[in-house]
N, C-alpha and C positions, 0 to 999 in steps of 0.2 A: 432785770431778773425778777422772776416770780417766786415768792416765798410762801411756804406753808410751815409754820412753826408750831410744833406740837409738844406736849408734855410726855406722852408715852406712845408715839406712833399713831398709825391710822386705826383707831379703836372703835369706830362706829361708821355707819353709812353716810352720815353727814360729812365727816372728814374725808371719807373716800370719794364722795361726789365732788367735793371741792378739789381734790387732787386730780380727778379725771377732767374737770373743767379747766384747770390750769395746764394740764398736759395737752388738751385738745384732742385726745384720743383715749381709748381704753388702756388701762395699765398693761394688759396682755400684749399690746402692740408697741409699747414704749420700752426704751433701753435705759438702764441706770448704771451709775457708778456709786458704790458705797464707800464711805470714808470712816474707817474704824478708829482713827487716831486718838480721839478723845478718851477712849476706853482705857488707854495706857497711863493716863496722867493722874496726878493726885495720889494720896495715900491709899486709896481703895482700888487703884488700877491693878489689873492682873491680866495674864494672857487668855483667860477663859472668857471674859466678857467680850472682847473683840471677836473671838472665835464664834461665840453664840450669835453675835450681830451679823457677821459675814455669812454664816451658814443658814441664817434665817430661823434659828432656834431660840432667839431671844423672845421674851414675853411681849415686847413691843413690836407690833406688826409693821415691818419696814421692808426688809430684803425679801421676805416670804410672801409678798402680795401678789405674785404671779407675773412678774415682769417678763418681757420677751427675752431679755438678757440682762445679766448683772455682772459688772466687773468690780475690782477692788482698786481704789485709789488711796494708797498709803502715803500720807503727806510727808512723813520723815524720809521717804525714799526719793521724793521728787528733786531735791537739790542735786542729786547725783545723776539725773537723767536729762538728756537734751531737752530744752524747753519746748521746742516745736513739737516733739513727740507727745509729751503728756498733755500739752495744751490742746492738741488735736483730739486726744481721747475725750477731754472734758467737753469740748465744743460739739462733739458728735453725740454726746449723751442727751437724752431727754430730761433726765433728773439726776440730781445729786442727793444721795441718802446719807445724812450726816449723823453719826452716832453720838450718844451721850457720853458721860464720863466727867472730865474736868474741863470746864468752859474756857478757862484762861490758858491751859495747856493747848487746847484745840485752837484757840485764836492765835496763840504764838506760832504754831506750826502752819496755820493758814498764811500768816505773814511771811515766815521764813521760806516756805515752799514757793511763794509767788501766787498761790491760789487767791488770796485776799485781793490782790491787785486785779486779777482776772475777773472775779465775780461780777462786778458792776457792768461788764460788757456782755454778759450772757443773757441777752434779751429774751430768748425763747426757752431757757432752761428753768426747770423747777427745782428750787432748793427746798428739800424736805428735811427739816431739823427735828431731832429728838432730844428733849431736855437740854443738856449742855450744848448740843448741836443747834438748838434754837437760841440759847443765851449768847453764844459766841458772836453772833452778828449784831448784837445790841450795843448801845453806847457804854453801858456798865453792867457788871453782873452783881455788884453789891458785896460788901465784905463778908456777909453771911455765907457766901458761896465760894470764898477763896480758900483753897487748900494748897495747890501749886501756885507759886507766884513768880511772874516774870522778873527779869532784872530791873525793869522800870519801877517795880514795886507797887504799881497801881492795880486797879480792877477793871481796866478798860477792855471792852470787846472791840469789834471791828467798826461799829457804828453804821452799818449798812441800813438798818432801820432806825427810826427815831424814838424808840421806846425800849424799856427793859422788860424782862420776863422772869417771873417767879414761878417755876414749875412745881408740881406735886404739892400744891399749897393745902390741900385737904388731908394730906397723909401724915404731916408732921404733928408732934405733940402740942405745938403752940397754935396751930390753926391760923385763923385770921389775924390774931394779935401779932404773930411773927411776921406775917406779910405786911402788916401796917408799919411795923418798925423798919423793915427792909425798905419799903417804899419811901418812908420819910427821909432816909439817907441817900436815896438815888438821885434826887434833884431833877427829876424829869418825869414824863409820862411812863407808866409802868402797869403791866398786866400780871395778875395772879391767875393761873389756870390749873385746871385739874386734868385727869387722864382722858376725859371725854371732850376736851376743848382744843381747838387749834386757832391760830391767828393767820389769816391770809393777807398777803401784801402784794399788790400789783400796781406798779407805777406810783408808789407812795400812798396808795389808798388802802386803808386798813379795814378789815372786816373780821369779826369774831365768828367762828363756826363752832357751835357747841350743842351737845346733848347733856351737858353737865353743869358745872359751876365755874364762874370766872368773875373777876372784878377788875375794874380800871381805876388806877390811882392817878390823880393829878392830870386828868385829861380835860 
């Protein structure tokens, strides 16, 4: 799987160029499935956030990038659908657009739905993550980002990539100090990124794409 992990979507030409490179075709010729599930989780989840994401009206440019077609893949619905049906939808898509919200809630439903098990086999699919959508595929999200907690009680993501992500790091009141405390507790490589930054991962090779600010901890 090819991944493009963002803070706030495709916010500049460098990130868009990286997306096109991963797709191997213009966005206008590519099909996508959007995953709104994370927007329902945590204490701040509501029905309006997922609607803005699905409709392309969210501030973060994802669904509204001009795709050839966009479908909705709601993870909480998948356990009630025949596996072969929804797996065929995912395999046919050029990209998965994964909404932000609550990272652990999203990771939980990726596991429960079966999508987490499928993801590593999607060699040609681009996973485009937004905030929590980026954090969900990492080894840990960090206690600072835990609102909804799974029955396991931990803060583990899916571990598809070998590093953790601290999004929106220039927007909070604590700035770099907050990110440093978070990274100290992660116990592995970790990136802090801003809205103009994305992390591209292909075959385990990591590249930062940025027109803004970012920092690597423990690399």
